[in-house]
Every structure is written in structure tokens, then in C-alpha cells.
LUMLUM-145087 format. One record per residue: z negated, y negated, x of N, C-alpha, C, O in turn. Coordinates in steps of 0.02 Angstrom, whole numbers, plus 50000, padded with zeros to 5 digits. Each point is the difference from the previous one (the first is absolute). Example, Ala and Ser with C-alpha at 12.3 -4.5 7.8 and 13.67 -1.06 7.14 Angstrom:
2
496105028450660500004994149955500004994050045499675000150052/500694994649930499974994150042499634994549961499924994550025/
This chain:
298
451634735855570500555004549981500095005650054500204997450052/499735009249955499905005050029500845001350013500504999249964/499355003650124500525001050015500435005449986499635004949995/500974996949997500465005549977500315006250069500254998450054/499615008449922500245002350042500355005949971499715003649960/501044997750062500275005549967499715007649989500265004549967/499264995650062499435005750002499564999349947499605004349984/500444992249999499304999949933500274996949934499664997149958/500855003850041500264997649934499935003149924500065005949984/499844989349979499485003149930500425008549977500615001150006/498945003149972500455005049978500545000549946500445004250007/499544991549936500264999549945500824998150034500515002049971/499514993450103500654997950023500265007450037500585002150002/498855000950023500325005450033500195006649955500275005050023/499574994349918500135006749961500684997049960500395004149976/499754989450016500524997449987500635001650056500585000749981/499264999750073500655002050036499955005950010500515001950029/499055003349958499965008149983500455002449944500355005049998/499554990349956500375000249952500894999849984500405002849963/499614991450094500744996949990500415005950062500595001849994/499014999950052500365004650042500115007249956500365004250027/499374997349915500185006049965500574998649961500385004949998/499824989849967500434996349983500835003750042500044999550061/500565003849900500435001650026500474993450046500034994349978/500205007150068500424995450029500634999849965500285004549970/499924989250039500574996449959500524998750062500575002349997/499184993650066500504998750056499785001350042499414998450003/500825004950051500065003250051500374998650057500525003250009/499294992450034500344997250038499945003350076499484998650030/500975005350000499985004350060500284996950061500605000849995/499284996650052500254997750064500614996949989500545002150021/499374991749938500394995549981500194995150064499584997050034/501095002749974500254994450067500644998249977500435003849979/499604989350026500624996249963500324994650099499714996250039/500915006449957500304993850063500454996849962500335002849956/499724988750066500514997150005500464998550042499875003050052/500664993549954500324997550055500575005050013500235004149961/499944994650103500515005750035499755004050033499414999550015/500915004950003499825006150055499804996750064499535002650030/500774991650000500054997050035499314995750017499634999450049/500394998449899499274993749978499635003349960499944996549949/499685010050042499644999349912499294997750003499624998250045/500365002649883499304996149993499655004849975500105001249940/499455002850093499345005449953499544993249949499684995250023/500455006749900499534997349981499395002649964499504996749984/500615010850002499645003449983500015006850046500515002550025/498884999849980499905003250059499575007249970499414998749989/500795008949996499545004749973499614998349964499485003050013/500444992449933499654999249956499905005249946500495003149980/498884998049995499685006649979499524999049943499454998950026/500515001049922499434999449945500055005249916500515002849980/499134997050002500155001649922499534995649948499454997550009/500915002649942499734996949959499905003149925500515002049972/498994998649999499665004849955500044994949924499964993949995/500145011349951500334996449944499354996449967499435002149991/500894991349993499424995249972499724994650031499724995049981/500485008150092499794995850068500174991549997500444997449966/499225000150068500144992650018499994999450064499504999350035/501145000949985500014998550101500344992750012500514997749976/499034999350070500444993649996500165002050101499585003250032/500944994749992500414998850069499764992550033500334994949987/499195004950047500074994350036500295000750099500065005350030/500044988649994500165001250068500344992750008500284996749956/499635001350119500384994350017500475000949992500325005350003/499924985949975500804999549993500295003250059499784999950058/500955004249911500355004350038499845005750010500385003650032/498994998849943499905007950019500285005449949499785005750001/500754992049950500255004049965499915002749928500175005349974/499444988450000499625001149918500574999249962499995004549957/500494992150037500564997649956500655007750013500275003849959/499754995750104500515009050017499715005349979500425004349985/498814998150003499915005749976500174998949929500465003249975/499144992049986500335001249925500464998849987500125001449942/500454995350097500565002149996500345005749997500515000549966/499235005150074500015006650034499835004249910500325004049966/498914991950021499895004149939500445000249935500075005049966/500154990050025500324997549961500805002350024500464996949974/499675007250062500765002550013500604995949993500565001849981/499164990750045500454996950028500284996550068500384995450012/499125010350037500255000850047499995006550027499475002649986/500965001650051499885006950036499654999450041500114994950033/499345009149988499635001250057500655003650071500565002549998/498974995850054500385003250049499955006150019500505002650025/498905001249968499725006249999499314998949953499724995249972/500155012650035499235000649932500144999649924500544999049972/498915001950003500285002149905499534994749975499564996150019/500765005849927499644995849937500035002249952500565000149974/498825003249984499945006149948499564996049939499474996950002/500965004549945499754996149941499665004249963499544995849999/500235008949967499765005949978500355004350019500375003749967/499504996050100500405007650038500724999750021500325003350041/499904990549907500845000050005500224994450043499704994749991/500795005350058500104995450061500304993849968500315000949947/499654994350073500164993849974500564998250049499915000350060/500764997649910500475000550017500634994949989500595000050018/498904995049935500534993949969499374998049956499435002450003/500844992049952499604996149942499805005449936500295005449997/499384993449970499925003849950499534999049958499494997650024/500515003849900499594997849968499145000950004499544996649978/500495009050056499325003549990499564994550088499525001950034/500844992549973499604993850038500144994249969500584998150003/498904997749958500104993450003499854996750046499585001350042/500944991449953499824994650067499934992949993500474996549981/498995001450033500014993349985499944995550070499695001050052/500714994349927500244993450068499364996950008499495000549966/500634995950087499674992450007500224995549954499674996749961/501235003750051500164994249956500185001649932500025006249993/500144990349950499935003549934500725002049987500454996150017/499685009349955500625002450005500295002849917500335004849982/499344989349984500245003849922500554997649989500244996350042/500105005249901500664999149984499854993649938499694999949946/500754994450100499764993549970500354999249939499904995249962/500495009450027500454997649921499875005449963500385002049956/499035000850061499665006149949499234995449969499694995850033/500215005749925499154999249974499445003550017500065006150009/499524991749996499525004850033499815008249976499865004950035/500204994549895500235006149989500455005650022499855005550022/500744991749966500685004450027500024997850078500584999450020/498974999350021499995000750079499575006049988499945002750054/499755000549902499375004550005500445005849959499995005650024/500254993649938500515004549951500435002850059500055006149995/500324991050065500715001250035499905007350027500445004349996/499044996750027499915007150041500045005449957500435004350012/499074996649922500005005949947500694999749964500265005049976/500074987750022500995001749965500275000850051500604999549987/499325001750072500385002850046499855005750008500435002850034/499125000849951499865007050000500315003149945500145005950005/499974990749940500335001949970499374999549922500105004249956/499564993050038499465000049954500524995149948500474996350014/499145005849910500384996449955499674992850008499484998850031/500954996249932499564992350001499314999949957499504996650013/500565007549939499234998949970499615003550035499474997050006/500535008450023499375003850049499934996050054499414999350018/501284996150036499824996450047499564993849976499554998250038/500544998449903499744994149968499195003450002499624996650035/500145008649938499325002850003499785001550056499404999050006/500905003550043499794999750053499774994050034499464999550028/501144994649964499674994650037499374995549963499564996750027/500585004549909499594995449986499115003450008499514996249996/500435010950016499415001350030499944998250080499424998550016/501115001450042499854996550052499654993949993499484998450028/500914998349930499914991349990499284999549985499584996350026/500355007649932499204999549961499475001350073499494996750012/500765008150023499575003750065499814991250058499474998450027/501004999149973500274993150035499934994349982500114994850031/499635006449897499654995449963500524992949990499814994149999/500875008349992500784995549999500085000549934500584998149993/499115003849932500275000849945500264994249986500584999949980/499104994850025500194993949960500634996950038500314995149979/499885009450093500654997350021500635003749988500554998250021/499315007549942500655004050000500564997650006500425002150040/499664992749918500634995449987500214995650044500594998449995/499024998450058500144995650033500625003450041500295005149982/499884990750085500365000450027499554999150097499544996250012/500725007450028499564997450077499924994850009499444998150019/501174996949968500004994050022499344996549974499594996450030/500435005649911499264997349977499215002149999499574998749958/500385004850097499375004450018499704998250053500404998550044/498985001049974499834996950065499895006350041499825005149970/500284995150102500105003150047499535007449989500335005249999/498854995349992499735004549992500335003749926500005006149995/500264989749951500205005949947500685002250014500255004949972/500084991250074500585005350011499985004550044500505003749998/498904998550068499745005649996499765004549956499965006150011/499924992049953499665004949946500485002549974500065006150005/500424990249958500675005249977500235001850034500445003649975/499614996650118500485002950038499465007450012500195005650015/499154992049975499575009150009500265003349937500295005450006/499624991549930500235003849925500695002550005500125005749981/500334990650043500575003050000500035005650057500465004050003/499024995950043500355004650060499545006149971500105005650024/499344993549918499625006449984500345002349941499885006049990/500544991149964500425002949948500275005150012500085004549959/500104995650101500505007350011499635004750017500305005150019/498914995149981499465005550011500055002950053499975006149996/500114990850075500005000550075499335004150007499455000249972/500925003150086499305005050023499584996250051499405001350007/500964993050037499674995950041500214991749974500534998549972/499054997950041500144993549999499974996850064499494999750035/501064998049981500084997050080500054993149994500484997649969/499004998250063500004993050004500034997150068499605001650043/500964993549968499914996550064499804993749998500394995649981/498945002950038499694993449981500274997149954500444995850012/499385005649926500154998249931499844993050001500424995949983/499005002550036499524994149988499974995350055499574995750009/501065006050037499804994450064500124993349980499714995150024/500925004749915500374993350002499524996749940500284995049978/499145006149994499464997149963499534997450042499805001550057/499994992349885499344996250037499605004949981500055004949963/499374991550086499305005149979499765000149937499945005649975/499954990950002499765002149934500405005849944499745004649968/500914993450034500455004349962500125006350048500345004649978/499424995750080499865007250038499555003849980500075006149995/499304990249989499335003249985500165003949924499735005449984/500764990649972499825002249938500615004550009500135003449951/500314997550109500475007049957499535004950047500045006049986/499674992750051499615007450017499605004049968499965006150004/499684989449956499675001649947500405003149940499845005349973/500754990550007500365004949958500275008050040500055005349970/500054993950086500355005150006499545006350009500175005949993/499244991850022499505005150015499805001549916499815005849990/500194990249958500165002149930500495004749974499875004449959/500854994250069500535004049986499875007250039500125005049965/499684995950097500045005450035499395004249970500065006050011/499314991849951499445004149975500385002449941499795005749992/500634993149965500235000349948500595004549992500055004349955/500434994550093500565005050014500095005150034499644999550050/500645005149951500115006550028500654998750043500595000849986/498934995650102500534997150041499674999150064499514996249999/500675006450059499924999450082500224993950013500454997449967/499184999350096500254993250000499845000650088499485000950031/501414997849999499854997550071500134991950010500544997849978/499094998550046500124992749998499904996850066499464998950027/501134999649994499904995150063499714994949997500084997649944/499534998550098499624994150023499854998650069499905003550050/500114989549936499854997750080499184996549990499654997550044/500195003449877499274996149988499465006050018500005005949982/499704991650046499515008250001499555000449960499865005549977/499754987949999499414999549935500565002149922499715000849947/500994999750057500245002149941500045007450033499905004149955/500194998650100500085006949995499205003849996499875005949987/499804990050026499295002050009499764999949914499695005149984/500394991349975499865000249955500515003549940499844999949941/500645002550078500425003849951500015009050019500065004649960/499874995750113500185005150014499535006949985499404998649996/500685005649999499645007550015499965000950103499505000450035/501064999649981500085000550060500504995450034500484999049963/499554998050093500274997650017500495002350087499765003250046/500744994549950500365004850056500284993250043500404995849979/499275004350086500004997250050500585001050037499975005450029/500624991049982500554999150055499904997150066499804994249999/500285008650058500064996550046500734996250007500415001049956/499734995450092500534997449982500565001350072499775001050057/500814998749932500535000450050499935005850051499724999350054/500515005749927500135002349929499575002649969499525002550031/500514997649897499235000749950500075009749988500385004449981/498894994050049499805007950016499214998449951499824994249989/499745012149983499465000549964499664998250058500125001750058/499324993549913499434998550039499415004349955499605003550032/500364996449913499475001949965500294998549921500264995149973/499535012650001499914999049920499244998849976499605004749994/500284989749995499294997749982499624999749935500044995249962/499595010350024499524998749938499824992949979499874995450038/500125004549921499714991349980499305002949972500015005049965/499444992050049499455002849956499694994549959499445000449975/500894995450020499734994749947500075004349930500535003049991/498944997349958500025005149954500514995949954500244994650015/499895008949927500454998549947499314998049938499395000650012/500864997549935500544994549986499964994850054499434998450018/501144998350011499804993650060499954995049953500154999949940/499604995750101499874992949984500064993650043499745000050056/500474996449930500114994450057499264997650050499944998050058/499595003449889499125001750033499885002550049499534997950035/500905008049985499975005350045500204997650065499955003550051/500364989149951500564997750063499354998850046500254998450053/499195001549954499424999350031499415005550012499454999950027/500885004249946499555006749997499975004650082500525001250030/498985000349989500125003550071500515004649985500045002850054/500344999849913500555006850012500554994149993500425000450045/499684994549912500464997250010500274996550066500564998650023/498785000449997500124995050061500065004550075500214997950054/499535008949928500235003150050500625004650004500185002550053/500124998449893500475001850005500714994950021500525002250023/499324990549964500264994450021499785001050083500515002250028/499164997350002500015000350080500225006350025500185000750058/499835004049901500445007650031500794998550002500345002050047/499954994049894500544999450012500284994050032500604999350012/498994996850000500044992950045500125001950087500344997150042/499135010749966500025001150084500755004549983500205001350056/500185000949905500685004250022500504992849974500474999950040/499584996449930500344997349991500234992550039500564997550007/498725000050016499914994950040499435001650058499424997750000/500865006450046499525003450038499854994550051500474996650021/498625001950008499994995250025499674992649974499764995350031/500365006349896499924993349964499114997749998499694994749999/500175011249999499114998449997499744998750068499404999250008/501045000650042499594998350070500444996550015500054999550061/500424996849903500514993750023500395001750053500124995950044/500135010549958500415001050064500755003749962500365004550023/499674992249921500495003349958500734997350019500064995550041/500415007149932500704998850041500194992249986500474997750032/499274999049931500094993149981500014994750052500364995150000/499185006550047499874998550072500534998850060499984996550051/500565008649915500525001350042500424995449992500324997850048/499725000849911500524995549967500174994450070499544997850035/501225000549976500414996650042499644992349983499834997849945/500104999050121499854993849998500494996250013500094998250058/500414999549881500574997850004500064993149964500104999449939/499834995150108499814994149957500844994549969500454999550042/499634998349913500404997049967500024993549979500424996349973/498965003250050500034990249968499334996150048499495002050027/500824992449964499634996350054499734992049978500244994550014/499135007549942499904993749939499324997350043499574997849963/500315002150089499424996850025499295001949975499454997450011/500785009149944499075001449997499885007349995500515003350010/498955000249978499975006550014499845003349927499754996249958/500365010050024499635002849918499665006550038500025001250060/499745001649899499445007350015500455002149978500055006149991/
């Protein structure tokens, strides 16, 4: 297996990114800053974050715990207001929640008293769509997420992965310009998580939607994304917006490819500096002993 260099990535991958950058910019983030706390004790969560996302691009956001990933996605959703800077969606300022942004959280946010189909119909009905038209819309999305057979089931009758597929279908039924996902698969077991990743790539391939996906899993980010936004911690600042050189379509066999491993090493260098040399911040943990049991553990 030959080593990979970003300077010698395949022409097919380079062409993919040339075409991506020719697409219209859907989301523009300029000098975004967010402070919490009081004037006497402010907490700077995000500091001058700037990046762009192109139409139908899949961007993952990674970073160490506390770097502001969830704060960023809440700002994009309009659930928080920035301290300074601007958020533009299709050139219009984001100043609150809107149907132009779909949101999928880690927790299952379905309405438990509604059936699967009624959950997916909820958004279109709130927008004034007739029940018949909303039902037809819901049928299309349930077919895309392979849940036709469970249209009349209730959320408590579904597995965790199925609930998240319903949540994705419900978000997409509003025809959002961008789908925001905050660690949506974080609570799933490893096998279900892998299945959901494949489902999501299938949905993204077949729907006109741009995705911003928050994750702490580096393998997940590389497997899913066109580009990966890396945030430095405390305060969150952009370390790099990394182009993923792994060719599409993606498969789990690529996890051991030179491109995949090189990208993972690059991310590790940002998120866990010194981990390759054994000098990471883990070595600096305080030596506090809380037990005396007469033996030692490593």
C-alpha cells in the first residue's frame, strides 16, 4: 500500500472539487463570534469563524470536546443569535428558525402521539399543504428512507435507527435548502450507526439538499463528507477546511485506503496534537488517587 500525499491525489478527485467550487454558495458564514456568560465573566465559544458551503455539498464539522460544534449548528439553525458576524443562507441573513433549514438532533424528537406518516406530514401541513398533498409528499420521503411498511406505526414501535430515518424524512419533507445534523447517530450502536451512514449517503445522493453534519467520530466524517471543517477548542476557531480525497462512491473497504488513513492522521494532528509521538495532553492529567486497594492497574 503506497503512501498518500495530498499533492498527488487522483485527477478524478481533483476534478470533483473543481466542480464543487463552481456550484452556487448556499451558506456563507462570516467572522462568526459567540459569547456566553456575563460581562464580568464572559465565555468565548466561537471566535471569528468563517467558511462557505456550496449547493449539495456534504460538510462535516469535527473538533475536540468543547470546541463549539453544537453552538455552531444552533446558530445556523437560528436557535441562538451570534454576538457578532453574519450568517447568510442564499444571501439572506439568518435571524431565527425557518423552514429553509431542517434540523436533526441526536435525541429522537418525533411526536410520540403521531404515526410515522403523520410525523412526516406535520411540516407540510403547518405550511398550509392539503392533507392529500401532504400524504403524497410523506409517502415519497418514507419510500426514500425505506420505511413505507412502517407508515402507520408509532415511534415507540421503531428501533433507534428507524426513528432517526423518520426524523430525517420529516426534516426533508419541508424542502429545506440545508439539512443540519447534530451528532444524529451518536446514540446508536456501531452496527446501526454504519447502516444509518449508508442510508444518509443514499438520501443525500437522491435529494436536492446540502448537509452540515456535526460529529466527534473522525471515521464517520471522512466516510460521509466532501469537506471537513476542523475547529480548534476554547474558543472555537477554524483550524482547516479539509478536502476529503477519498473517491466517491464511498464504501467501508476504503477505511484502510491510503487516502482515508492519511486524512485521519491529518485530523488527529489537529484534534489530538502529539498523539503520534506520545506527548498528547492526556499525559498531563493530574495524578489524583482516590482508592487504596493494595494493587496497581495500568
